[in-house]
KEGU-782468 format. One record per residue (C-alpha): residue number from 1; chain; x, y, z. Coordinates in Angstrom, 3 decimals. Layout:
residues N
R num chaine       c1       c2       c3
R NUM      A        X        Y        Z
...
***
This chain:
residues 223
R num chaine       c1       c2       c3
R   1      A   36.602   -1.043 -129.729
R   2      A   32.973   -0.909 -130.852
R   3      A   30.729   -2.897 -128.535
R   4      A   27.159   -3.483 -129.629
R   5      A   24.518   -4.112 -127.000
R   6      A   21.301   -5.803 -128.010
R   7      A   18.568   -7.077 -125.705
R   8      A   16.328   -9.722 -127.233
R   9      A   12.883   -9.229 -125.734
R  10      A   11.537  -12.305 -127.493
R  11      A   14.235  -14.458 -125.896
R  12      A   13.345  -12.967 -122.510
R  13      A    9.659  -13.769 -122.979
R  14      A   10.464  -17.264 -124.206
R  15      A   12.238  -18.001 -120.909
R  16      A    9.220  -17.137 -118.767
R  17      A    7.277  -20.439 -119.047
R  18      A   10.380  -22.368 -118.014
R  19      A   11.216  -19.983 -115.166
R  20      A    7.662  -20.170 -113.823
R  21      A    8.272  -23.836 -113.034
R  22      A   10.708  -22.697 -110.337
R  23      A    8.303  -20.349 -108.555
R  24      A    6.415  -23.107 -106.653
R  25      A    9.767  -24.334 -105.310
R  26      A   10.791  -20.808 -104.341
R  27      A    7.495  -20.195 -102.551
R  28      A    7.479  -23.634 -100.890
R  29      A   10.949  -23.106  -99.453
R  30      A   10.207  -19.512  -98.453
R  31      A    6.853  -19.936  -96.769
R  32      A    7.546  -23.409  -95.409
R  33      A   10.761  -22.183  -93.829
R  34      A    9.179  -18.969  -92.571
R  35      A    6.284  -20.844  -90.954
R  36      A    8.712  -22.995  -88.982
R  37      A   10.988  -20.008  -88.394
R  38      A    8.114  -18.017  -86.918
R  39      A    7.403  -20.723  -84.343
R  40      A   11.090  -21.068  -83.480
R  41      A   11.464  -17.297  -83.456
R  42      A    8.697  -16.906  -80.875
R  43      A   10.267  -19.651  -78.763
R  44      A   13.790  -18.219  -78.765
R  45      A   12.504  -14.650  -78.538
R  46      A   10.641  -15.456  -75.339
R  47      A   13.557  -17.520  -74.013
R  48      A   15.821  -14.493  -74.468
R  49      A   13.480  -12.610  -72.117
R  50      A   13.474  -15.416  -69.554
R  51      A   14.698  -14.589  -66.051
R  52      A   16.643  -17.852  -66.202
R  53      A   20.220  -17.062  -67.199
R  54      A   20.652  -20.521  -68.709
R  55      A   17.603  -20.228  -70.986
R  56      A   18.520  -16.675  -71.929
R  57      A   22.081  -17.775  -72.743
R  58      A   20.832  -20.645  -74.929
R  59      A   18.604  -18.270  -76.887
R  60      A   21.362  -15.691  -77.254
R  61      A   23.840  -18.325  -78.453
R  62      A   21.383  -19.573  -81.073
R  63      A   20.617  -16.064  -82.283
R  64      A   24.260  -15.032  -82.577
R  65      A   25.311  -18.237  -84.355
R  66      A   22.648  -18.051  -87.047
R  67      A   22.797  -14.283  -87.480
R  68      A   26.588  -14.359  -87.579
R  69      A   26.972  -16.971  -90.324
R  70      A   25.836  -16.714  -93.970
R  71      A   22.694  -18.583  -94.956
R  72      A   24.643  -20.084  -97.870
R  73      A   27.095  -21.719  -95.450
R  74      A   24.181  -22.931  -93.336
R  75      A   22.412  -24.647  -96.240
R  76      A   25.679  -26.213  -97.432
R  77      A   26.304  -27.571  -93.934
R  78      A   22.760  -28.968  -93.717
R  79      A   22.881  -30.548  -97.185
R  80      A   26.459  -31.840  -97.279
R  81      A   27.686  -31.894  -93.679
R  82      A   24.701  -32.963  -91.608
R  83      A   24.172  -36.266  -93.497
R  84      A   27.617  -37.365  -92.318
R  85      A   26.486  -36.800  -88.729
R  86      A   23.065  -38.444  -88.935
R  87      A   24.186  -41.179  -91.306
R  88      A   21.603  -40.504  -94.013
R  89      A   20.982  -38.147  -96.932
R  90      A   18.892  -34.980  -96.763
R  91      A   17.022  -33.975  -99.906
R  92      A   17.570  -30.513 -101.327
R  93      A   14.050  -29.239 -100.613
R  94      A   14.252  -30.243  -96.950
R  95      A   17.694  -28.652  -96.644
R  96      A   16.415  -25.408  -98.156
R  97      A   13.383  -25.229  -95.872
R  98      A   15.531  -26.039  -92.829
R  99      A   18.057  -23.334  -93.716
R 100      A   15.373  -20.675  -94.124
R 101      A   13.666  -21.830  -90.914
R 102      A   16.799  -21.762  -88.771
R 103      A   18.145  -18.539  -90.271
R 104      A   14.886  -16.582  -90.191
R 105      A   14.147  -17.789  -86.635
R 106      A   17.256  -16.005  -85.374
R 107      A   16.060  -12.695  -86.815
R 108      A   12.418  -13.264  -85.912
R 109      A   13.396  -13.957  -82.297
R 110      A   14.945  -10.495  -82.106
R 111      A   11.800   -9.011  -83.638
R 112      A    9.703  -10.831  -81.034
R 113      A   11.943   -9.697  -78.188
R 114      A   11.812   -6.085  -79.341
R 115      A    8.050   -6.215  -79.890
R 116      A    7.328   -7.593  -76.426
R 117      A    9.708   -5.150  -74.739
R 118      A    8.061   -2.230  -76.576
R 119      A    4.822   -2.738  -74.634
R 120      A    4.677   -0.475  -71.614
R 121      A    5.079   -2.164  -68.243
R 122      A    1.806   -0.614  -67.158
R 123      A   -0.049   -2.915  -69.580
R 124      A    1.161   -5.947  -67.658
R 125      A    0.298   -4.355  -64.340
R 126      A   -3.171   -3.483  -65.625
R 127      A   -3.780   -7.076  -66.700
R 128      A   -2.681   -8.433  -63.335
R 129      A   -4.859   -5.893  -61.516
R 130      A   -7.869   -7.219  -63.431
R 131      A   -7.267  -10.656  -61.974
R 132      A   -5.522  -12.221  -64.965
R 133      A   -2.650  -14.604  -64.359
R 134      A    0.781  -13.820  -65.801
R 135      A    0.303  -16.196  -68.801
R 136      A   -3.199  -14.781  -69.404
R 137      A   -1.880  -11.229  -69.248
R 138      A    0.754  -12.070  -71.831
R 139      A   -1.696  -13.881  -74.095
R 140      A   -4.580  -11.424  -73.998
R 141      A   -2.925   -8.065  -73.265
R 142      A    0.741   -7.964  -74.219
R 143      A    1.003  -10.363  -77.168
R 144      A   -1.790   -8.907  -79.366
R 145      A   -0.282   -5.425  -79.079
R 146      A    3.260   -6.671  -79.647
R 147      A    2.229   -8.721  -82.695
R 148      A    0.728   -5.672  -84.407
R 149      A    4.002   -3.835  -83.976
R 150      A    6.015   -6.789  -85.222
R 151      A    4.171   -7.343  -88.515
R 152      A    6.112   -4.772  -90.612
R 153      A    9.443   -6.198  -89.447
R 154      A    8.199   -9.753  -89.976
R 155      A    7.157   -8.793  -93.499
R 156      A   10.614   -7.402  -94.192
R 157      A   12.168  -10.621  -92.933
R 158      A    9.860  -12.553  -95.235
R 159      A   11.131  -10.562  -98.219
R 160      A   14.746  -11.205  -97.206
R 161      A   14.096  -14.932  -96.870
R 162      A   12.432  -15.105 -100.288
R 163      A   15.510  -13.528 -101.844
R 164      A   17.776  -15.860  -99.866
R 165      A   16.281  -18.849 -101.708
R 166      A   18.193  -17.700 -104.793
R 167      A   21.343  -19.044 -103.105
R 168      A   19.980  -22.564 -102.917
R 169      A   20.657  -23.280 -106.575
R 170      A   24.055  -24.509 -105.309
R 171      A   22.406  -27.623 -103.848
R 172      A   20.283  -28.275 -106.937
R 173      A   16.883  -27.099 -105.706
R 174      A   14.740  -26.383 -108.767
R 175      A   13.865  -22.858 -107.642
R 176      A   13.822  -19.748 -109.798
R 177      A   17.570  -19.185 -110.185
R 178      A   18.265  -22.885 -110.774
R 179      A   15.635  -22.984 -113.506
R 180      A   17.306  -19.955 -115.057
R 181      A   20.720  -21.645 -114.979
R 182      A   19.367  -24.762 -116.673
R 183      A   17.601  -22.692 -119.324
R 184      A   20.752  -20.659 -120.004
R 185      A   22.778  -23.861 -120.439
R 186      A   20.591  -24.793 -123.413
R 187      A   19.896  -21.371 -124.959
R 188      A   22.933  -19.263 -123.916
R 189      A   20.596  -16.295 -123.392
R 190      A   22.098  -15.305 -120.040
R 191      A   21.275  -11.595 -120.156
R 192      A   17.618  -12.009 -121.022
R 193      A   17.054  -14.976 -118.716
R 194      A   18.613  -13.409 -115.636
R 195      A   16.699  -10.213 -116.365
R 196      A   13.445  -12.168 -116.215
R 197      A   14.598  -13.999 -113.058
R 198      A   15.173  -10.639 -111.376
R 199      A   11.820   -9.359 -112.638
R 200      A    9.940  -12.367 -111.240
R 201      A   11.625  -11.958 -107.858
R 202      A   10.637   -8.302 -107.946
R 203      A    7.013   -9.198 -108.652
R 204      A    6.941  -11.581 -105.669
R 205      A    8.558   -9.173 -103.220
R 206      A    6.562   -6.154 -104.389
R 207      A    3.338   -8.145 -103.953
R 208      A    4.280   -8.862 -100.345
R 209      A    5.263   -5.235  -99.764
R 210      A    1.947   -4.076 -101.226
R 211      A    0.046   -6.397  -98.893
R 212      A    1.901   -4.989  -95.881
R 213      A    1.164   -1.410  -96.938
R 214      A   -2.529   -2.247  -97.242
R 215      A   -2.509   -3.617  -93.689
R 216      A   -0.789   -0.461  -92.459
R 217      A   -3.333    1.791  -94.163
R 218      A   -6.170   -0.112  -92.544
R 219      A   -4.546    0.306  -89.160
R 220      A   -4.070   -3.434  -88.656
R 221      A   -0.351   -3.120  -87.942
R 222      A    1.914   -0.697  -86.144
R 223      A    1.012    1.391  -83.127
***
């Protein structure tokens, strides 16, 4: 059977203005969720290092639950299941941000734990010997060094979370993939449209990767 393959570049370019309308939603969900996730990640990362077995267990349970379940299931539970518990609806944007926040926090907490534990014990002892309290030693000695080491991993998590937003079309968020689906429903140009969706995601993630490499070259991250 003779199968002819033809890619219509004009159709691909025609889809771009419509797809661009989804980028603000994609970025809002990604960076809004990551901002909250970073705060939660620090909290649960430090709790996992707590000498209190109860606090450490709580952090570990949170981390394992959200790392062990798909983000798609999490956003479906938040959007469809949680309203039955709280007795009120949750809009799609809020559900998307919450899913990214809770999911990324589980991974960020492990990054935080690993970053803090990577700092030599002698750094803490040196801070205490200078008369700093334990919180001051953590804030001024340990945390700045740990944060520099965490940035590459945090950047990678950011890229993963940006790509995870593509799953949220199932709850009707007008992000990049959802815009592509709507456009395809009216034009039937699936090949060209999804090609441009992938290309736009690539542009976003490569821009973030480039920024991280620039920081590494300037010695602002890493060792």
